[in-house]
N, C-alpha and C positions, 0 to 999 in steps of 0.2 A: 782937078789940081793942074796948075800951070807947070810946064816943063822947068821953068826957072826955080820953082819951089822944091824940086827934087834934089836929093843929096847926090853929089858926083862921086861915083865909086868905080874902081877898076873891076872889069868883069871877072877876072880870076879870084879877086877878094871875095866878091859876092858868091861865086860858085863854091869857094872853100867854106864860107859861112853856112851855105845851104847844105853842103855835105855834112858838116858837123851837126847841124840841126836834125838832119835825117838819122844820123847815128844816135843822137840823144833820143829820138822817137823809137828807134829800134831797141835801145836799152830799156825804155819804159815798157814796150811790149813784152820784154823778157821771156822769149821763147827760143829754143834751140832748133829752128827749122832752117830750111834752105831760103836764101834771099836771091832774088833775080839780079842779074848784073846789068841793069838798064843804065843808060847814060844820063848824066846830068848835062843840061844845056841851057843856053839862054835863048830867049825869043823876044820879039818886039812886044812891047806893052801897048795894048789897044788904047785908042783915045789920044795917042801922042803922035806927033810927026817926026819920026827918025831920031835915032840917037838915045832912045829910052827903051830899056829892056828889064826883064825879069828873069831870074834863074828858075828852072823847072826840074824837079827830081822825082820822077815816078819810079816806084819799085814795089815788089810784093814779097811776102813771106809765106811759105808753104811747107807741106811735109810734116805737119803735126796735126793731132786730132782736132776736130771742130771744137769740141767742148774746151780744149785748151785755148784756142783762139778766142772763144767767147769770154773766158776768164781774162785774157789779155786785153779785150776791149773794155772790161770793167776796170782793169788796172789803169787803162789810159783815162777813163772817166774820172778816176780819183787822182791820178798822177799828174796829168797835164796841168790842172789849176795850181797844184803845188809847185810846179816849175815855171809859173808865170803866164800860162796860157789861158785865154778866155774861150770856153766852149760856146760857139754861137749856133750850133745845131747838134742835136743828139737824138736821132730818130732813125727814119728809113730813107733810102734814096728813092728817086723816082722811076727806077727800073722795074720791069715786071716781077722780078724776084724779090723786090723790096729789101735790098741788103741793108743790114745795120750800118749806119753812118755816123761818124763824128767829124765835125768841122770846127777848127779851133784857130784862133789868131794869137800870135805871140805877144808878149808885153811889148808895147811900142810899135805894134803892128809890122814888125820887120819881116815876119813870115806868116804864112797860112798853111794849114795842113788839112787834108781831106783823107780820112781813113774809112775804109769800107770792108766789112766781112762778107765774103762771097762763100756761101755754104752750098757746095756743088753736089753733095751727095744725092740729091733727088734727080740729077741730071745724068747719071751713069757713073762712068769711071774717071771723070774729071777731077783733078785735085781741088780741094777747097783752099782758099787763100785770103790773106789780109792784103788789101791793096792800099798803098800809101803814096800820096803825092804831096811833096813839100814845094811851096813857091815862095820866092822872096817878094818883097815889095818892089814897085817899079823903081829904077834908078837910071840916072843918065851917066853915060860913061865919061870917064876922065879924058880919054881920047878915043877916037873912032876905032872900033874893033874890026 
């Protein structure tokens, strides 16, 4: 895609939309666990020469039984399409642990989400968790950030 074809948006506007999308995903997960306080940030979009970014919001949910997390993954499989998301991958990631993974794109391809369930019970005392990464589509800034 050519840079001129991208929508011009303010970075803060995109960050806020990404934050809301992450919150909507957390609502679909519907678990009362602990959520990491990772930061939402923008980063350059590959394939473009400057002035083109995407928002990136990684976070995790932990502190609930793995069986509840598995049920949450099932809720996501059913709930994401009802909220306008298209699931483009539902299987296992490429890691040695073969973590269950759901990748989906929002209607209009404004966002993508990568969700993985890490069952850490077999590795000792490490807590199991659901890892979520929400990314916005590439956008050009209205003004240099």
